[in-house]
KELO-322026 format. One line per 2 residues: for each residue x, y, z of C-alpha. Coordinates in Angstrom, 3 decimals. Layout:
BEGIN
X/Y/Z; ...;
//
This chain:
BEGIN
-65.437/-26.051/-24.600; -61.943/-27.351/-23.814;
-58.788/-25.348/-24.469; -57.808/-27.615/-27.379;
-61.034/-26.735/-29.223; -60.408/-22.999/-29.082;
-56.670/-23.011/-29.875; -55.171/-22.499/-33.343;
-51.538/-22.031/-34.368; -51.303/-19.663/-37.319;
-48.669/-20.349/-39.970; -48.745/-16.847/-41.435;
-49.664/-13.343/-40.330; -52.524/-13.268/-42.820;
-53.903/-16.542/-41.483; -53.739/-15.247/-37.896;
-55.550/-12.079/-38.915; -58.241/-14.102/-40.645;
-58.757/-16.293/-37.563; -59.158/-13.187/-35.398;
-61.500/-11.540/-37.886; -63.823/-14.540/-38.208;
-64.175/-15.170/-34.472; -67.416/-13.629/-33.217;
-66.620/-14.156/-29.539; -63.660/-13.215/-27.374;
-60.278/-13.854/-29.014; -56.728/-13.500/-27.715;
-53.312/-13.616/-29.367; -50.762/-15.932/-27.747;
-47.034/-15.197/-27.911; -45.382/-15.358/-24.491;
-48.639/-16.007/-22.650; -47.497/-14.469/-19.362;
-50.629/-12.314/-19.179; -53.297/-14.211/-21.097;
-52.654/-17.616/-19.504; -52.676/-16.131/-16.000;
-55.906/-14.285/-16.784; -57.481/-17.513/-18.030;
-56.369/-19.499/-15.013; -57.776/-16.894/-12.633;
-61.083/-16.760/-14.503; -60.664/-13.126/-15.578;
-61.210/-14.071/-19.216; -62.611/-17.090/-21.046;
-61.546/-16.729/-24.688; -63.575/-18.363/-27.426;
-60.412/-18.471/-29.538; -56.669/-18.361/-28.851;
-54.448/-17.653/-31.843; -50.832/-18.746/-31.332;
-48.530/-16.593/-33.492; -45.175/-18.186/-32.604;
-45.021/-20.277/-35.802; -45.312/-17.272/-38.105;
-42.014/-16.907/-40.026; -39.791/-14.134/-38.668;
-41.939/-13.310/-35.668; -39.303/-14.634/-33.261;
-36.390/-12.825/-34.916; -34.402/-9.686/-34.143;
-33.174/-8.143/-37.394; -30.791/-5.227/-37.895;
-32.004/-3.311/-40.931; -31.031/0.005/-42.522;
-31.139/2.348/-39.566; -33.299/0.378/-37.141;
-33.829/-2.836/-35.194; -36.894/-4.911/-36.068;
-38.012/-7.055/-33.128; -40.608/-9.732/-33.800;
-43.732/-9.799/-31.653; -42.858/-13.204/-30.185;
-39.276/-12.330/-29.214; -38.888/-12.704/-25.450;
-37.630/-10.010/-23.131; -34.555/-12.106/-22.368;
-33.686/-12.377/-26.048; -33.869/-8.605/-26.456;
-31.759/-8.089/-23.336; -29.121/-10.523/-24.632;
-28.747/-8.732/-27.974; -25.335/-7.025/-27.911;
-26.112/-4.053/-30.155; -29.462/-3.317/-28.503;
-27.682/-3.260/-25.146; -25.134/-0.781/-26.465;
-27.563/1.506/-28.246; -30.744/1.257/-26.145;
-29.807/0.689/-22.493; -33.018/2.322/-21.249;
-35.181/-0.115/-23.199; -33.130/-2.992/-21.797;
-33.541/-1.589/-18.266; -37.306/-1.541/-18.688;
-37.429/-5.123/-19.935; -35.201/-6.237/-17.070;
-37.844/-5.038/-14.599; -40.734/-7.078/-16.006;
-41.321/-9.978/-13.654; -38.793/-12.627/-12.711;
-36.040/-14.235/-14.773; -38.484/-17.009/-15.658;
-41.127/-14.529/-16.799; -38.585/-12.615/-18.882;
-37.807/-15.827/-20.726; -41.413/-15.868/-21.973;
-42.843/-12.349/-21.888; -42.692/-10.069/-24.927;
-42.526/-6.314/-25.435; -45.615/-6.469/-27.628;
-47.546/-8.366/-24.971; -46.547/-5.781/-22.381;
-47.736/-3.058/-24.750; -51.027/-4.703/-25.701;
-51.896/-5.462/-22.091; -52.379/-1.680/-21.987;
-51.490/-1.238/-18.339; -50.720/2.358/-17.329;
-47.799/0.921/-15.349; -46.275/-1.159/-18.171;
-42.483/-0.865/-17.975; -41.565/-1.241/-21.634;
-43.990/1.363/-22.990; -42.395/4.618/-21.697;
-38.969/3.321/-22.726; -40.142/2.443/-26.242;
-41.966/5.741/-26.680; -38.880/7.695/-25.580;
-36.788/6.174/-28.391; -39.491/6.730/-31.048;
-40.371/3.072/-31.537; -43.060/2.101/-34.025;
-45.155/-1.047/-34.368; -46.054/-2.918/-37.538;
-49.618/-4.216/-37.659; -51.318/-6.814/-39.845;
-55.068/-6.765/-40.329; -57.909/-7.351/-42.799;
-56.974/-4.148/-44.636; -53.330/-5.180/-44.980;
-50.317/-3.711/-43.214; -49.973/-0.442/-41.344;
-47.573/1.148/-38.877; -48.025/3.575/-36.009;
-46.143/4.986/-33.046; -46.080/2.850/-29.908;
-47.969/5.501/-27.916; -50.953/5.181/-30.263;
-51.669/1.587/-29.196; -52.872/1.931/-25.563;
-55.956/4.169/-25.446; -57.186/3.365/-21.926;
-56.330/0.885/-19.170; -56.764/-2.568/-20.706;
-57.814/-1.190/-24.117; -55.886/-0.742/-27.356;
-56.518/0.954/-30.686; -56.188/-2.333/-32.592;
-59.200/-3.058/-34.777; -60.986/-6.372/-35.294;
-58.607/-8.824/-36.943; -55.495/-6.734/-36.290;
-52.412/-7.703/-34.305; -48.849/-6.433/-33.995;
-46.187/-8.430/-35.830; -43.060/-6.439/-34.932;
-41.538/-3.384/-33.281; -39.113/-1.073/-35.100;
-36.639/0.935/-33.006; -34.396/3.477/-34.771;
-30.649/3.323/-34.223; -29.407/6.000/-31.849;
-26.914/8.549/-33.207; -23.479/9.171/-31.712;
-23.480/11.022/-28.374; -26.978/9.858/-27.489;
-28.509/7.498/-24.961; -31.578/6.753/-22.866;
-32.504/5.670/-19.353; -35.546/4.223/-17.590;
-36.353/4.440/-13.891; -39.364/3.465/-11.807;
-40.463/3.593/-8.191; -41.870/0.465/-6.560;
-42.525/-0.455/-2.927; -40.281/-3.485/-3.387;
-36.915/-3.622/-5.125; -38.092/-6.176/-7.698;
-41.058/-8.309/-8.788; -43.397/-5.346/-8.467;
-45.435/-2.948/-10.604; -44.414/0.658/-11.190;
-46.054/3.249/-8.953; -44.394/5.892/-11.139;
-41.938/5.542/-14.023; -39.921/7.816/-16.286;
-37.890/7.348/-19.435; -35.637/9.983/-20.980;
-33.816/9.801/-24.316; -31.344/12.499/-25.325;
-29.166/13.373/-28.321; -26.106/15.501/-27.628;
-23.638/17.497/-29.676; -19.975/16.563/-29.402;
-19.593/19.625/-27.166; -22.098/18.164/-24.697;
-25.070/20.378/-25.572; -28.450/18.651/-25.684;
-29.817/18.876/-29.232; -32.905/16.694/-28.854;
-34.733/15.095/-25.942; -37.850/13.111/-25.172;
-39.315/12.735/-21.694; -42.011/10.114/-21.099;
-43.851/9.255/-17.875; -45.697/6.075/-16.943;
-48.267/5.217/-14.259; -49.294/8.873/-13.785;
-52.275/8.823/-16.184; -54.453/6.260/-17.995;
-51.797/6.099/-20.753; -48.178/7.218/-21.055;
-47.472/10.939/-20.974; -45.038/12.495/-23.455;
-43.885/15.660/-21.716; -42.879/17.915/-24.580;
-42.512/20.982/-22.354; -40.097/19.087/-20.122;
-37.963/18.133/-23.116; -37.761/21.794/-24.179;
-36.295/22.742/-20.809; -33.139/20.668/-21.359;
-32.608/21.170/-25.108; -29.802/23.652/-25.634;
-28.294/22.976/-22.201; -25.677/20.736/-20.642;
-28.345/19.389/-18.321; -27.299/21.672/-15.471;
-29.225/21.610/-12.211; -31.312/24.649/-13.164;
-32.561/23.134/-16.428; -33.203/19.781/-14.776;
-35.257/21.500/-12.084; -37.366/23.220/-14.740;
-37.786/19.890/-16.544; -38.886/18.243/-13.304;
-41.521/20.919/-12.688; -42.970/20.447/-16.176;
-43.330/16.723/-15.414; -45.171/17.510/-12.187;
-47.583/19.808/-14.023; -48.712/17.174/-16.531;
-49.400/14.302/-14.105; -52.955/12.953/-13.741;
-52.488/10.011/-11.361; -54.927/8.260/-9.056;
-54.640/7.491/-5.349; -54.671/3.832/-4.395;
-53.061/1.537/-1.845; -49.747/1.781/-3.690;
-49.449/5.566/-3.806; -51.301/8.853/-3.463;
-51.815/11.490/-6.136; -49.404/13.799/-4.331;
-46.706/11.156/-3.978; -46.891/9.993/-7.586;
-46.813/13.562/-8.856; -43.723/14.531/-6.879;
-41.831/11.332/-7.644; -42.484/11.653/-11.388;
-40.391/14.826/-11.518; -37.627/13.303/-9.413;
-37.368/10.181/-11.570; -37.346/12.150/-14.818;
-34.488/14.306/-13.558; -32.487/11.286/-12.434;
-33.114/9.437/-15.701; -31.925/12.465/-17.672;
-28.687/12.555/-15.669; -28.085/8.856/-16.320;
-28.756/9.235/-20.053; -26.390/12.238/-20.159;
-23.596/10.212/-18.565; -24.213/7.274/-20.882;
-23.983/9.601/-23.866; -20.375/10.209/-22.842;
-20.513/13.352/-20.710;
//
């Protein structure tokens, strides 16, 4: 079967869902295509159906609503990075997107694609989880929403059911005196995959006391790790060295990495704590302190 025979361009979310539901073989959603087209070319997958969602109304838009940004599933990383208010309010999310591939890739890739690829090392996922992002899903049973961290359930696997796909991401506005930061370790300075990553989002009082925090690690387990105990160590503090050290140790305790040619268990575990501490310091400074 040629590619033309297994390609459809959906004109609505409901139509795309129906195409995916009716296909009995392997189906893939096409937005940016930076993963699926490479996988096809290399022979990793041979889809029986490709559903292009780029013509669905609103799916390529960034909308500022009452208290949150809604980012369509086909919005490119570059478009998110170029959005002035997202840059101001969510610098950690922008940092994560800026590390996905080259400039050319960023002009095509999408946050939703990065999420649904379900790689433990995905850059955007820890950053989105740290700022309490949610996804909006269309499927045979209608619409539903869930937290970003509920989508990847194992390397290469998501919780999406037959006929379901993500149409948008909602990211809440950040309050005054708050910010976020994302850091990763890679063998190279760019064009590489995270060996370890960390994202920290904090909300501060006007006196500089941390009132709320979220610490998230990537590439240290099959899916992202939300380190609630680490967050508790910095809440109620001014992120002094003692509290940051305690936070770092809590990150080390929760890691479940693997050893491979890119890093050992011991290395990944130690670096996770270091990156979390550094990201917290950056977020603290960005929050105005």
